[in-house]
Every structure is written in structure tokens, then in C-alpha cells.
N, C-alpha and C positions, 0 to 999 in steps of 0.2 A: 304562871300558867303551866300546867303539867305537860310533860312531853308525851307525845303519842308513841307508844311502844309497838315495835314490830311484832308480828304474830310469832307464836312458839314454833321453832323449827322442827319439833318432833311430832306435834299433833295439830298444828295450824290454829290453835286456840288464841283468842284475844283476851281470855280471862287471866290477866296477869296482875301482879302486885309487886311493889317494892317492899322488901322486908328488912327490918333492922335486927341484926343478930350479933352475937359475940362482942357485945360492948359497943364498939364504934364502927362496925362494918355493915354494909348494905348489899343486897343483891335482888335481882328481879326473879320472881318465881312464878311458874305457870300453876294456876289453881287447879287445872284439870289433870295434868299428868305429873306434876311435881318437878319438872325440869328447872334447874337453877342457873342463873348467870354467874359470872365470876364475882368474887367479893370486891367491893369498892369502899373508899373512905367516906363518900358522900352519896346522898340520894341521887343527885344529878349525874355523878360519875357512874353509878350503877345503871341508870337509864342509858347513858352514852355507850357503855360497854355492851349492853344488850343490843342496842340498835346498830352499832358499828361492826357487827360481826359479818363474816362472809360465809359461804357454804362450807368452807374447809375448816372453820374455826373450831378448835377442840377445847376452848376454854369454857364452853357451856357443859354443865353436868346433865347428862340425859336422865330421864326418869328411870326408876327401877322397872325392869321389864316384867310385865304381867301377862299371863296367858290370855289370849283373846277370848271373848265371851263365847264364841262358837266352839272353842276347844273345851270350855267348861261344860257347855250343853252336851257335847259329844261324850265327855267323860261320864257325866251323870246318867246319860241315856244308856251307856254300856253297863253301869252299875245297877240300874233299875231293871234291866232286862227288856225284852221286846214290849212295845206298847200294845195294849189290847183294848178293844172297844167294850164298853160296859153296856 
């Protein structure tokens, strides 16, 4: 029976998966923001490391920071100039 994974500490998502990478290593990865748990030797160990973290745990790799959608909208609005009604 699969272990229930705790939500992502960065975006609170439950869209998580355990990935197999680098030959024999596993980690939990958030599908939404890309945050990754520490590498582990087994699937079960990857789940345990993800779930056993506390709020100060620095072993999780945060996702790459992306500008907020509102910042992009503001950026494009400035480039396009003032909006006019047609």
C-alpha cells in the first residue's frame, strides 16, 4: 500500500510523485512547482524522508523561483502601453 505523502512545503500541492533517477536513487518531486526531496536508496526511503521533515529542514530543494503571474501581466501591460477601448 503506498504511503500518503505530505503536501509540498512550498506551494501546498499534493500533486507529488516519487521519481527514479541517477541509476539507483529516488526522490519525491512536486509536479506543480518542481520542488524535490533528498535522494534516497529506495522508494520507501524517499517517501519517509519527504514525510519526516520539519519546518526548518533544508534538505528539500525548493523550486526555481518564477515571477508571479501578476508581475508578468504588469510587465506586458507596460510594454503594450495604455489600454484603449475600441
